[in-house]
GUGU-790488 format. One record per residue (C-alpha): x, y, z; residue number from 1. Coordinates in nm, 2 decimals, always signed. Layout:
BEGIN
+--------+--------+--------+-----+
|     xx |     yy |     zz | pos |
+--------+--------+--------+-----+
|      X |      Y |      Z | NUM |
...
+--------+--------+--------+-----+
This chain:
BEGIN
+--------+--------+--------+-----+
|     xx |     yy |     zz | pos |
+--------+--------+--------+-----+
|  +0.64 |  -1.10 |  -2.39 |   1 |
|  +0.75 |  -0.73 |  -2.40 |   2 |
|  +0.87 |  -0.53 |  -2.70 |   3 |
|  +1.25 |  -0.51 |  -2.72 |   4 |
|  +1.27 |  -0.16 |  -2.56 |   5 |
|  +1.05 |  -0.27 |  -2.27 |   6 |
|  +1.25 |  -0.59 |  -2.23 |   7 |
|  +1.57 |  -0.38 |  -2.20 |   8 |
|  +1.40 |  -0.17 |  -1.92 |   9 |
|  +1.30 |  -0.49 |  -1.74 |  10 |
|  +1.66 |  -0.62 |  -1.76 |  11 |
|  +1.80 |  -0.28 |  -1.65 |  12 |
|  +1.56 |  -0.28 |  -1.35 |  13 |
|  +1.66 |  -0.63 |  -1.25 |  14 |
|  +2.03 |  -0.54 |  -1.28 |  15 |
|  +1.98 |  -0.24 |  -1.05 |  16 |
|  +1.77 |  -0.45 |  -0.80 |  17 |
|  +2.05 |  -0.71 |  -0.78 |  18 |
|  +2.32 |  -0.45 |  -0.69 |  19 |
|  +2.21 |  -0.29 |  -0.37 |  20 |
|  +1.96 |  -0.24 |  -0.08 |  21 |
|  +1.61 |  -0.22 |  -0.24 |  22 |
|  +1.30 |  -0.08 |  -0.08 |  23 |
|  +0.95 |  -0.10 |  -0.24 |  24 |
|  +0.69 |  +0.17 |  -0.21 |  25 |
|  +0.35 |  +0.04 |  -0.31 |  26 |
|  +0.01 |  +0.21 |  -0.36 |  27 |
|  -0.34 |  +0.12 |  -0.46 |  28 |
|  -0.25 |  +0.02 |  -0.82 |  29 |
|  -0.07 |  -0.30 |  -0.71 |  30 |
|  -0.40 |  -0.44 |  -0.56 |  31 |
|  -0.63 |  -0.36 |  -0.85 |  32 |
|  -0.57 |  -0.70 |  -1.00 |  33 |
|  -0.68 |  -0.85 |  -0.67 |  34 |
|  -1.02 |  -0.69 |  -0.71 |  35 |
|  -0.96 |  -0.40 |  -0.48 |  36 |
|  -1.03 |  -0.07 |  -0.65 |  37 |
|  -0.85 |  +0.25 |  -0.55 |  38 |
|  -1.04 |  +0.52 |  -0.36 |  39 |
|  -0.97 |  +0.78 |  -0.62 |  40 |
|  -1.04 |  +0.79 |  -0.99 |  41 |
|  -1.30 |  +0.63 |  -1.21 |  42 |
|  -1.49 |  +0.35 |  -1.02 |  43 |
|  -1.33 |  +0.45 |  -0.69 |  44 |
|  -1.51 |  +0.45 |  -0.36 |  45 |
|  -1.51 |  +0.83 |  -0.35 |  46 |
|  -1.76 |  +0.82 |  -0.64 |  47 |
|  -2.00 |  +0.64 |  -0.42 |  48 |
|  -1.93 |  +0.78 |  -0.07 |  49 |
|  -1.84 |  +1.12 |  +0.07 |  50 |
|  -1.48 |  +1.09 |  +0.21 |  51 |
|  -1.54 |  +1.38 |  +0.45 |  52 |
|  -1.82 |  +1.18 |  +0.62 |  53 |
|  -1.70 |  +0.83 |  +0.58 |  54 |
|  -1.32 |  +0.85 |  +0.60 |  55 |
|  -1.24 |  +1.15 |  +0.82 |  56 |
|  -1.20 |  +1.09 |  +1.19 |  57 |
|  -1.44 |  +1.38 |  +1.26 |  58 |
|  -1.71 |  +1.23 |  +1.04 |  59 |
|  -1.65 |  +0.89 |  +1.19 |  60 |
|  -1.68 |  +1.01 |  +1.54 |  61 |
|  -1.99 |  +1.21 |  +1.45 |  62 |
|  -2.18 |  +0.92 |  +1.29 |  63 |
|  -1.99 |  +0.59 |  +1.33 |  64 |
|  -2.28 |  +0.38 |  +1.23 |  65 |
|  -2.32 |  +0.55 |  +0.90 |  66 |
|  -1.95 |  +0.55 |  +0.83 |  67 |
|  -1.93 |  +0.18 |  +0.90 |  68 |
|  -2.16 |  +0.10 |  +0.61 |  69 |
|  -1.87 |  +0.19 |  +0.38 |  70 |
|  -1.61 |  +0.03 |  +0.59 |  71 |
|  -1.80 |  -0.30 |  +0.62 |  72 |
|  -1.81 |  -0.31 |  +0.24 |  73 |
|  -1.44 |  -0.24 |  +0.22 |  74 |
|  -1.37 |  -0.52 |  +0.47 |  75 |
|  -1.58 |  -0.77 |  +0.29 |  76 |
|  -1.39 |  -0.70 |  -0.03 |  77 |
|  -1.05 |  -0.71 |  +0.14 |  78 |
|  -1.12 |  -1.04 |  +0.32 |  79 |
|  -1.20 |  -1.21 |  +0.00 |  80 |
|  -0.90 |  -1.07 |  -0.19 |  81 |
|  -0.60 |  -1.28 |  -0.28 |  82 |
|  -0.25 |  -1.16 |  -0.36 |  83 |
|  -0.19 |  -1.12 |  -0.73 |  84 |
|  +0.14 |  -1.20 |  -0.92 |  85 |
|  +0.28 |  -0.85 |  -0.83 |  86 |
|  +0.24 |  -0.92 |  -0.46 |  87 |
|  +0.39 |  -1.27 |  -0.51 |  88 |
|  +0.69 |  -1.14 |  -0.70 |  89 |
|  +0.77 |  -0.90 |  -0.42 |  90 |
|  +0.74 |  -1.18 |  -0.17 |  91 |
|  +0.99 |  -1.39 |  -0.37 |  92 |
|  +1.23 |  -1.09 |  -0.40 |  93 |
|  +1.23 |  -1.06 |  -0.02 |  94 |
|  +1.27 |  -1.43 |  +0.03 |  95 |
|  +1.57 |  -1.44 |  -0.20 |  96 |
|  +1.74 |  -1.14 |  -0.04 |  97 |
|  +1.68 |  -0.88 |  -0.31 |  98 |
|  +1.42 |  -0.67 |  -0.12 |  99 |
|  +1.49 |  -0.51 |  +0.22 | 100 |
|  +1.14 |  -0.40 |  +0.30 | 101 |
|  +0.80 |  -0.27 |  +0.16 | 102 |
|  +0.65 |  +0.06 |  +0.26 | 103 |
|  +0.28 |  +0.03 |  +0.16 | 104 |
|  +0.01 |  +0.29 |  +0.15 | 105 |
|  -0.24 |  +0.01 |  +0.12 | 106 |
|  -0.45 |  -0.11 |  +0.41 | 107 |
|  -0.54 |  -0.45 |  +0.26 | 108 |
|  -0.27 |  -0.67 |  +0.42 | 109 |
|  -0.20 |  -0.85 |  +0.08 | 110 |
|  +0.17 |  -0.81 |  +0.11 | 111 |
|  +0.18 |  -1.01 |  +0.43 | 112 |
|  -0.07 |  -1.26 |  +0.28 | 113 |
|  +0.17 |  -1.31 |  -0.01 | 114 |
|  +0.45 |  -1.39 |  +0.23 | 115 |
|  +0.64 |  -1.06 |  +0.28 | 116 |
|  +0.77 |  -1.03 |  +0.64 | 117 |
|  +0.91 |  -0.68 |  +0.65 | 118 |
|  +0.61 |  -0.46 |  +0.57 | 119 |
|  +0.58 |  -0.10 |  +0.69 | 120 |
|  +0.20 |  -0.02 |  +0.70 | 121 |
|  +0.21 |  +0.35 |  +0.64 | 122 |
|  -0.17 |  +0.39 |  +0.65 | 123 |
|  -0.25 |  +0.10 |  +0.88 | 124 |
|  -0.46 |  -0.21 |  +0.81 | 125 |
|  -0.84 |  -0.26 |  +0.79 | 126 |
|  -0.80 |  -0.62 |  +0.89 | 127 |
|  -0.75 |  -0.49 |  +1.24 | 128 |
|  -1.01 |  -0.30 |  +1.45 | 129 |
|  -0.91 |  -0.06 |  +1.72 | 130 |
|  -1.13 |  +0.07 |  +2.01 | 131 |
|  -1.16 |  +0.45 |  +2.02 | 132 |
|  -1.18 |  +0.43 |  +2.40 | 133 |
|  -0.93 |  +0.18 |  +2.53 | 134 |
|  -0.72 |  +0.13 |  +2.22 | 135 |
|  -0.76 |  -0.25 |  +2.23 | 136 |
|  -0.69 |  -0.42 |  +1.89 | 137 |
|  -0.89 |  -0.71 |  +1.74 | 138 |
|  -0.87 |  -0.91 |  +1.42 | 139 |
|  -1.16 |  -0.79 |  +1.21 | 140 |
|  -1.27 |  -1.15 |  +1.15 | 141 |
|  -1.34 |  -1.20 |  +1.52 | 142 |
|  -1.58 |  -0.91 |  +1.55 | 143 |
|  -1.95 |  -0.94 |  +1.46 | 144 |
|  -2.06 |  -0.68 |  +1.22 | 145 |
|  -2.44 |  -0.75 |  +1.21 | 146 |
|  -2.50 |  -0.44 |  +1.42 | 147 |
|  -2.32 |  -0.11 |  +1.33 | 148 |
|  -2.10 |  +0.03 |  +1.47 | 149 |
|  -1.94 |  -0.27 |  +1.63 | 150 |
|  -1.85 |  -0.22 |  +2.00 | 151 |
|  -1.54 |  -0.32 |  +2.20 | 152 |
|  -1.60 |  -0.65 |  +2.38 | 153 |
|  -1.41 |  -0.51 |  +2.69 | 154 |
|  -1.52 |  -0.15 |  +2.73 | 155 |
|  -1.81 |  -0.11 |  +2.48 | 156 |
|  -1.63 |  +0.17 |  +2.31 | 157 |
|  -1.68 |  +0.22 |  +1.93 | 158 |
|  -1.45 |  +0.01 |  +1.71 | 159 |
|  -1.30 |  +0.16 |  +1.39 | 160 |
|  -1.07 |  +0.00 |  +1.13 | 161 |
|  -0.71 |  +0.04 |  +1.23 | 162 |
|  -0.63 |  +0.25 |  +0.93 | 163 |
|  -0.53 |  +0.62 |  +0.90 | 164 |
|  -0.84 |  +0.83 |  +0.85 | 165 |
|  -0.83 |  +1.19 |  +0.71 | 166 |
|  -0.74 |  +1.41 |  +1.01 | 167 |
|  -0.53 |  +1.14 |  +1.18 | 168 |
|  -0.15 |  +1.13 |  +1.19 | 169 |
|  +0.07 |  +0.86 |  +1.03 | 170 |
|  +0.16 |  +0.61 |  +1.30 | 171 |
|  +0.49 |  +0.74 |  +1.45 | 172 |
|  +0.67 |  +0.41 |  +1.43 | 173 |
|  +0.57 |  +0.36 |  +1.06 | 174 |
|  +0.68 |  +0.71 |  +0.97 | 175 |
|  +1.02 |  +0.68 |  +1.13 | 176 |
|  +1.08 |  +0.33 |  +0.98 | 177 |
|  +0.97 |  +0.45 |  +0.64 | 178 |
|  +1.20 |  +0.75 |  +0.65 | 179 |
|  +1.49 |  +0.54 |  +0.76 | 180 |
|  +1.44 |  +0.28 |  +0.49 | 181 |
|  +1.39 |  +0.54 |  +0.22 | 182 |
|  +1.70 |  +0.73 |  +0.33 | 183 |
|  +1.92 |  +0.42 |  +0.33 | 184 |
|  +1.81 |  +0.23 |  +0.02 | 185 |
|  +2.02 |  +0.22 |  -0.30 | 186 |
|  +1.71 |  +0.14 |  -0.51 | 187 |
|  +1.35 |  +0.24 |  -0.45 | 188 |
|  +1.09 |  +0.04 |  -0.65 | 189 |
|  +0.78 |  +0.25 |  -0.67 | 190 |
|  +0.47 |  +0.05 |  -0.77 | 191 |
|  +0.11 |  +0.16 |  -0.83 | 192 |
|  +0.11 |  +0.50 |  -0.67 | 193 |
|  +0.04 |  +0.84 |  -0.81 | 194 |
|  +0.29 |  +1.01 |  -0.59 | 195 |
|  +0.04 |  +1.27 |  -0.49 | 196 |
|  -0.06 |  +1.17 |  -0.14 | 197 |
|  +0.16 |  +1.32 |  +0.13 | 198 |
|  +0.36 |  +1.23 |  +0.33 | 199 |
|  +0.42 |  +0.90 |  +0.14 | 200 |
|  +0.48 |  +1.10 |  -0.18 | 201 |
|  +0.79 |  +1.25 |  -0.04 | 202 |
|  +0.96 |  +0.91 |  +0.02 | 203 |
|  +1.09 |  +0.86 |  -0.34 | 204 |
|  +1.23 |  +1.22 |  -0.34 | 205 |
|  +1.40 |  +1.14 |  -0.01 | 206 |
|  +1.55 |  +0.82 |  -0.16 | 207 |
|  +1.67 |  +1.00 |  -0.47 | 208 |
|  +1.82 |  +1.29 |  -0.27 | 209 |
|  +2.03 |  +1.03 |  -0.09 | 210 |
|  +2.15 |  +0.88 |  -0.42 | 211 |
|  +1.90 |  +0.60 |  -0.48 | 212 |
|  +1.80 |  +0.48 |  -0.82 | 213 |
|  +1.42 |  +0.51 |  -0.84 | 214 |
|  +1.23 |  +0.26 |  -1.06 | 215 |
|  +0.87 |  +0.33 |  -1.12 | 216 |
|  +0.61 |  +0.08 |  -1.24 | 217 |
|  +0.27 |  +0.23 |  -1.33 | 218 |
|  +0.01 |  +0.19 |  -1.60 | 219 |
|  +0.04 |  +0.56 |  -1.69 | 220 |
|  +0.30 |  +0.83 |  -1.62 | 221 |
|  +0.25 |  +0.98 |  -1.27 | 222 |
|  +0.35 |  +1.29 |  -1.09 | 223 |
|  +0.69 |  +1.12 |  -1.02 | 224 |
|  +0.77 |  +1.01 |  -1.37 | 225 |
|  +0.93 |  +1.32 |  -1.51 | 226 |
|  +1.09 |  +1.47 |  -1.20 | 227 |
|  +1.18 |  +1.18 |  -0.96 | 228 |
|  +1.19 |  +0.84 |  -1.14 | 229 |
|  +1.52 |  +0.73 |  -1.29 | 230 |
|  +1.36 |  +0.44 |  -1.48 | 231 |
|  +0.99 |  +0.42 |  -1.58 | 232 |
|  +0.83 |  +0.09 |  -1.68 | 233 |
|  +0.48 |  +0.15 |  -1.81 | 234 |
|  +0.24 |  -0.13 |  -1.77 | 235 |
|  +0.05 |  -0.34 |  -1.51 | 236 |
|  +0.24 |  -0.44 |  -1.20 | 237 |
|  +0.12 |  -0.80 |  -1.22 | 238 |
|  +0.29 |  -0.83 |  -1.56 | 239 |
|  +0.61 |  -0.63 |  -1.50 | 240 |
|  +0.72 |  -0.74 |  -1.15 | 241 |
|  +0.71 |  -1.11 |  -1.23 | 242 |
|  +0.92 |  -1.04 |  -1.54 | 243 |
|  +1.17 |  -0.85 |  -1.33 | 244 |
|  +1.18 |  -1.15 |  -1.09 | 245 |
|  +1.24 |  -1.39 |  -1.38 | 246 |
|  +1.54 |  -1.18 |  -1.49 | 247 |
|  +1.67 |  -1.19 |  -1.13 | 248 |
|  +1.66 |  -1.57 |  -1.14 | 249 |
+--------+--------+--------+-----+
């Protein structure tokens, strides 16, 4: 149960979501309750690993076996993770026609696992592996990781997670789809992202500049709160999104 002021914000959010095309932009914060910690901040992977060596394409190409130590750990966590109530609420919103699409900065595939069909993977997905030589794609679960780095079954090239590393561009199709959705939406629901990582950080600004109502759900105020967000709901996504969904019922 929320305090009266927060209950009103939940109702206001639900009212806006019910009135026009809604696009969600999600970041690492939505997956914390599923046991997937963000890369940045306290307890993040960058406290344990050097991102320049482990998560840049240059570092990966230089020493893929070493980099794969971190990526194998990430993959093991992701493959065990289950969607939490925030993911499930967004899946119901889409199923009932409230949500047009999700643009996600996450690489864990949990939106699809929850049931969302229209997911734009801005930074790729670690559940897929791509060959650096022939560009063949494989489900990660089908590739043996006892010897690192794993090699392509066809050409014996090095496999890497099909996620965007530092130094790599955003996939062109994802970028164009995200810009189109952000530019056309009437409501943007921003969940669990700091609004600092470009180019995804510009999407709420693009939506707002085209007249969209920006709803932000975050545990703490973010870079977006004061300057971009129209309505800020402070709290955990796994509590707030199901409450909004209940009001939509």
